[in-house]
Residue, then its C-alpha position, 0 to 999 in steps of 0.5 A: x653253292x658250288x665248290x671251289x675248283x682248281x681253275x678258280x685258284x692261283x698262287x700269290x706268286x702267280x705272274x701278272x701276265x698269267x693272272x690276266x690270262x686266267x681272268x680272261x677265262x674266269x670272272x674271279x680267282x682266289x689267291x693262296x699263299x702256301x696253305x692259306x687263302x690270301x684273297x681274291x682278284x676280279x677282272x675289275x682289279x686289273x684296272x687298279x692302281x697296283x696293276x697300273x703301277x706295275x706296268x708304268x714302273x716296270x715292277x718285277x713282281x706282283x702279289x695277289x691281295 
């Protein structure tokens, strides 16, 4: 097992465009909300309904899972 590196962690406040750039370099990222681990996102999640809704409706922000 490998330790979690900084490149695998993003804030739940990270913009969708920044998240997509990160996922083009890494297969997954963990999301943190303050001091807490909030979840993780994979490249497959980019095709999820929440992300499609963001682009279709022009929602101003998106938070990690």
